[in-house]
C-alpha positions in Angstrom: -19.9 20.3 12.4 -21.6 22.2 9.5 -25.3 22.7 9.3 -27.5 24.0 6.4 -31.0 25.4 6.7 -33.5 25.6 3.8 -34.4 29.3 3.2 -36.5 31.3 0.9 -35.0 33.1 -2.1 -35.1 36.5 -0.4 -33.4 35.4 2.9 -29.7 35.9 3.3 -27.9 32.5 3.5 -25.8 31.4 6.4 -23.6 28.5 7.4 -23.0 27.5 11.1 -19.7 25.8 11.9 -19.4 24.2 15.3 -15.7 23.5 15.9 -16.4 22.0 19.3 -18.2 19.0 18.0 -15.9 16.3 16.4 -17.8 13.8 14.4 -15.0 11.3 14.0 -11.2 11.0 13.9 -9.3 11.1 10.6 -6.4 8.7 10.6 -3.3 10.2 9.0 -2.5 6.9 7.3 -4.9 7.9 4.6 -2.1 10.2 3.3 0.4 7.4 2.9 2.5 6.6 -0.1 3.5 3.8 -2.5 7.1 3.2 -3.7 7.7 0.6 -6.5 10.7 -0.5 -8.6 9.1 1.0 -11.6 10.4 3.8 -13.9 12.2 6.4 -11.9 10.5 5.8 -8.6 13.5 4.1 -7.0 16.4 4.6 -9.4 16.7 8.2 -10.3 14.0 9.2 -7.8 14.6 7.9 -4.3 18.0 6.4 -4.9 20.4 8.3 -7.2 24.1 8.0 -6.2 26.3 10.5 -7.9 23.6 13.1 -8.3 24.5 16.4 -6.6 21.1 16.3 -5.0 21.8 13.0 -3.2 23.3 12.4 0.2 26.3 10.2 1.0 24.0 7.1 0.8 22.7 8.0 -2.6 19.3 9.1 -1.3 17.7 12.1 -3.0 17.6 14.9 -0.4 15.1 17.0 -2.4 12.6 14.1 -2.6 13.1 13.4 1.1 12.5 17.1 2.0 9.3 17.1 -0.1 8.0 14.0 1.6 8.9 15.4 5.1 7.0 18.5 4.2 4.0 16.4 3.3 4.4 14.3 6.5 3.7 11.0 4.6 3.2 8.5 7.4 3.7 5.1 5.7 5.2 3.7 2.5 4.4 0.5 0.7 7.3 -1.4 -0.9 8.6 -3.0 -3.3 5.5 -3.2 -5.4 3.1 -3.4 -7.1 3.4 -5.8 -10.1 7.2 -5.7 -9.6 7.0 -7.9 -6.5 5.7 -11.0 -8.4 9.2 -12.0 -9.5 11.1 -10.3 -6.7 13.5 -12.1 -4.3 14.2 -10.0 -1.3 17.5 -11.8 -0.7 18.9 -10.3 -3.9 18.6 -6.8 -2.4 20.4 -7.3 0.9 24.1 -7.5 1.8 27.1 -5.8 0.0 25.9 -3.9 -3.1 28.8 -5.3 -5.2 27.5 -8.8 -4.5 23.9 -8.2 -5.4 22.8 -9.9 -8.6 21.1 -8.2 -11.6 17.9 -9.9 -12.6 15.4 -9.7 -15.5 12.4 -7.7 -14.3 9.3 -9.0 -15.9 6.5 -6.7 -14.7 7.9 -3.5 -16.3 10.3 -5.3 -18.8 13.7 -4.1 -17.5 16.7 -5.2 -15.6 16.7 -4.9 -11.8 20.1 -4.1 -10.3 19.0 -4.7 -6.7 21.2 -1.7 -5.6 18.2 -0.6 -3.5 16.7 -3.2 -1.2 15.2 -4.0 2.2 17.7 -2.4 4.5 17.9 0.7 2.2 14.2 1.1 2.2 14.0 0.7 6.0 16.7 3.3 6.6 14.9 5.6 4.2 11.6 5.2 6.0 13.4 5.8 9.4 15.0 9.0 8.0 11.5 10.2 7.0 9.8 9.1 10.2 7.5 6.9 8.2 6.3 3.3 8.8 7.3 0.7 6.2 4.7 -1.6 4.6 6.0 -4.8 2.8 4.2 -6.5 0.0 5.1 -10.2 -0.2 5.8 -12.2 -3.3 3.0 -14.8 -3.4 3.3 -15.4 -7.1 6.7 -16.9 -7.6 7.9 -16.7 -4.0 7.6 -19.4 -1.4 6.2 -19.4 2.1 9.7 -20.1 3.5 11.0 -17.0 1.6 8.2 -14.9 3.1 8.9 -16.2 6.6 12.6 -15.5 6.1 11.8 -11.9 5.1 9.6 -11.5 8.2 12.3 -12.9 10.4 14.9 -10.7 8.8 12.9 -7.6 9.5 11.3 -8.3 12.8 13.0 -11.0 14.8 15.4 -10.4 17.7 16.2 -14.1 18.2 19.4 -15.9 17.6 18.2 -17.3 14.2 19.6 -17.4 10.7 17.8 -14.5 9.0 17.9 -12.3 12.2 21.7 -12.9 12.3 21.9 -12.2 8.6 20.4 -8.8 9.3 23.0 -8.2 12.1 25.7 -9.3 9.7 24.5 -6.7 7.2 24.9 -4.0 9.8 21.5 -3.8 11.6 21.3 -5.2 15.1 17.9 -3.8 16.1 14.8 -5.3 14.3 12.8 -3.0 12.1 9.5 -4.2 13.5 7.5 -3.9 10.3 3.8 -3.9 11.1 2.1 -4.1 7.7 2.5 -7.1 5.4 0.5 -7.7 2.2 -0.3 -11.2 0.9 0.6 -10.6 -2.7 -0.4 -7.9 -5.2 -3.3 -8.1 -7.7 -3.1 -11.9 -7.9 -6.3 -11.9 -9.9 -4.8 -9.9 -12.8 -4.0 -11.5 -16.2 -0.9 -9.3 -16.3 0.6 -10.9 -13.2 3.4 -13.5 -13.4 1.8 -16.2 -11.3 -1.9 -15.2 -11.7 -4.2 -17.3 -9.5 -7.8 -18.2 -9.4 -9.8 -16.9 -6.4 -10.0 -20.5 -5.0 -6.2 -21.1 -5.2 -5.4 -17.7 -3.7 -7.8 -18.1 -0.8 -6.3 -21.4 0.2 -2.8 -20.0 -0.1 -3.6 -16.8 1.7 -5.1 -18.8 4.6 -2.0 -21.0 5.0 0.4 -18.1 4.6 -1.5 -16.0 7.1 -1.5 -18.8 9.7 2.3 -19.3 9.4 3.2 -15.6 9.4 1.1 -15.0 12.5 2.8 -17.9 14.2 6.2 -16.3 13.6 5.0 -12.8 14.6 1.5 -12.4 16.0 1.9 -8.6 16.2 1.9 -8.0 12.4 -1.1 -6.8 10.4 -1.8 -8.9 7.3 -3.4 -7.4 4.2 -5.5 -9.7 1.9 -5.2 -9.1 -1.8 -8.5 -7.6 -2.9 -9.6 -6.4 -6.3 -11.9 -3.4 -6.7 -13.9 -4.0 -3.6 -17.1 -5.2 -5.3 -16.1 -8.2 -7.3 -16.7 -11.9 -6.9 -12.9 -12.2 -6.1 -13.4 -9.9 -3.1 -16.4 -11.8 -1.9 -14.8 -15.2 -2.2 -11.3 -14.5 -0.7 -12.8 -12.7 2.3 -15.2 -15.6 2.8 -12.5 -18.2 2.7 -9.4 -16.4 4.1 -10.6 -14.0 6.8 -9.4 -15.8 9.9 -5.9 -14.4 10.0 -6.5 -11.2 8.0 -6.4 -7.7 9.4 -7.1 -5.7 6.3 -8.6 -6.2 2.8 -7.1 -4.2 0.0 -8.8 -2.3 -2.8 -7.1 -1.0 -6.0 -8.8 1.5 -8.3 -7.4 4.0 -10.7 -9.4 6.6 -12.5 -8.8 9.0 -15.5 -10.7 10.6 -18.3 -9.6 13.2 -20.9 -12.8 15.1 -20.3 -12.8 17.3 -17.1 -16.2 16.5 -15.6 -15.9 12.7 -15.9 -12.3 12.9 -14.7 -13.2 14.7 -11.4 -16.4 12.7 -10.8 -14.8 9.2 -11.4 -13.1 8.9 -7.9 -16.6 8.8 -6.4 -16.6 5.2 -7.4 -14.3 4.6 -4.5 -17.1 5.5 -2.1 -19.3 2.6 -3.4 -16.3 0.3 -3.3 -15.6 1.1 0.4 -19.2 0.6 1.4 -19.6 -2.7 -0.4 -16.3 -4.0 0.9 -17.3 -3.1 4.5 -20.5 -5.2 4.0 -18.5 -8.1 2.5 -16.3 -8.1 5.6 -19.3 -8.1 7.9 -20.8 -11.0 5.9 -17.6 -13.0 5.9 -17.3 -12.5 9.7 -20.9 -13.7 10.2 -20.6 -16.7 7.9 -17.3 -17.7 9.6 -18.8 -17.1 13.1 -16.1 -14.5 13.9 -18.6 -12.2 15.6 -18.4 -13.8 19.0 -16.9 -12.2 22.2 -13.4 -13.1 23.4 -13.0 -16.9 24.0 -12.1 -18.5 27.3 -8.4 -18.1 26.6 -8.9 -14.4 26.0 -8.3 -14.7 22.2 -10.0 -11.6 20.8 -11.8 -12.1 17.5 -10.7 -9.1 15.4 -12.6 -7.3 12.7 -10.7 -6.7 9.5 -10.5 -3.2 8.1 -10.0 -1.8 4.6 -6.7 -0.9 3.0 -7.1 1.2 -0.1 -3.5 0.8 -1.0 -3.5 1.7 -4.7 -5.4 4.6 -6.1 -4.8 7.7 -8.2 -5.4 9.4 -11.5 -3.6 7.3 -14.1 -4.4 7.2 -17.8 -2.3 4.2 -19.0 -2.5 5.2 -22.7 -0.6 8.5 -21.9 1.7 6.9 -19.4 2.4 3.2 -20.0 3.8 1.3 -17.0 6.5 -0.4 -19.0 7.7 3.0 -20.1 8.0 4.3 -16.5 4.6 5.9 -16.2 6.1 9.3 -17.1 2.8 11.1 -16.8 2.1 14.8 -17.1 -0.7 15.9 -14.8 -3.3 18.6 -15.4 -5.3 20.8 -13.2 -8.2 18.5 -13.8 -6.2 15.6 -12.4 -5.2 17.6 -9.3 -8.9 18.3 -8.7 -9.7 14.6 -9.1 -7.0 13.7 -6.5 -8.8 16.2 -4.2 -12.0 14.3 -4.8 -10.2 11.0 -3.9 -8.9 12.5 -0.7 -12.3 13.9 0.1 -13.8 10.4 -0.2 -11.3 9.0 2.2 -11.9 11.8 4.7 -15.7 11.5 4.5 -15.5 7.7 4.9 -13.6 8.0 8.1 -17.0 8.1 9.9 -17.8 4.6 8.7 -14.3 3.6 9.8 -15.1 4.0 13.5 -17.0 0.7 13.4 -16.7 -0.8 10.0 -13.2 -0.5 8.7 -11.5 1.6 11.3 -10.4 4.2 8.7 -7.9 1.7 7.2 -8.8 2.9 3.7 -6.0 4.4 1.6 -3.2 3.1 3.9 -0.9 3.6 1.0 -1.3 5.5 -2.3 0.5 5.9 -5.5 2.1 9.3 -4.7 5.5 8.9 -6.2 4.7 10.0 -9.7 4.3 13.5 -8.4 8.0 13.6 -7.8 9.2 12.9 -11.3 12.2 15.1 -12.0 12.0 17.0 -15.2 15.8 17.8 -15.1 16.7 14.1 -15.1 16.9 11.6 -17.9 15.0 8.4 -17.4 17.2 5.5 -16.3 17.0 2.2 -14.5 19.4 0.7 -12.0 
């Protein structure tokens, strides 16, 4: 605890720090990361077979060492906008049998040489938790259930057996599953209205929780303060464990650049209130029912944030952005917001904010030429 006392101009200033008094816990998940099939994040970044810096599985050892040093606890995958046309089945099984597909989000060709099992093994090597974002745009509920079964089931069923056939007997037990990415965005393949998304998210949430009640489902939010956020929370909250927020900031001028992340503070506070309102309106504030079913309280998942100036680093050109000292200071402000908001997390969103963040661009390799799989 730090205290400040008002003093006269002639009095020597002092600060008292009481290390014995802890105000609240800070969840390490606020320092998590985001991996997407975009630019050189996966191909040429995480997975780069033939590079002398890669191991026998094609994984970049230098990138893994850097992430271990940072102790990144969780990674979101496979997107991002990329996920809206992604079929997870294309990325499992023998690599020589995996199909190449047109990639519509970032306008490339996806080789599928890096997929679900590869990502899971990479997370295990780093000691990090995986977080899967489902394709709610062009994908089906049955495909999503198949992906969940493949990752988490230990039953004698088709997709669990397919995982075993592909060399993995033990389930991965993925905890975090997102119901789509930015489904409100005009740039998305399969954009939805808030009404259509809320209905679909409710039904998907019910089915996914029937298959695996232990998972944490993340609702697709916008900026935390929009009518989309209000509506989808109001109409989809029953099976939801977290509500996502996406905000990027950037400004060529230093002061606006480093102040801009403070907008996240307001977004967190408004979203926490929208969650409370949705719980009240849906009568989810009651104590456990007679069958001991506990009514949960959703938290906040701030799973995309960073300094990103699109005009200097277009996504369809791999977001090859050069960061400045001003940007680094802005990221410090971002992290400070999440740390300070941990106090509200104790009873409002349980410090779920910033579960994953767009970290990968800090690991662009200047000695490599851009390439895709």
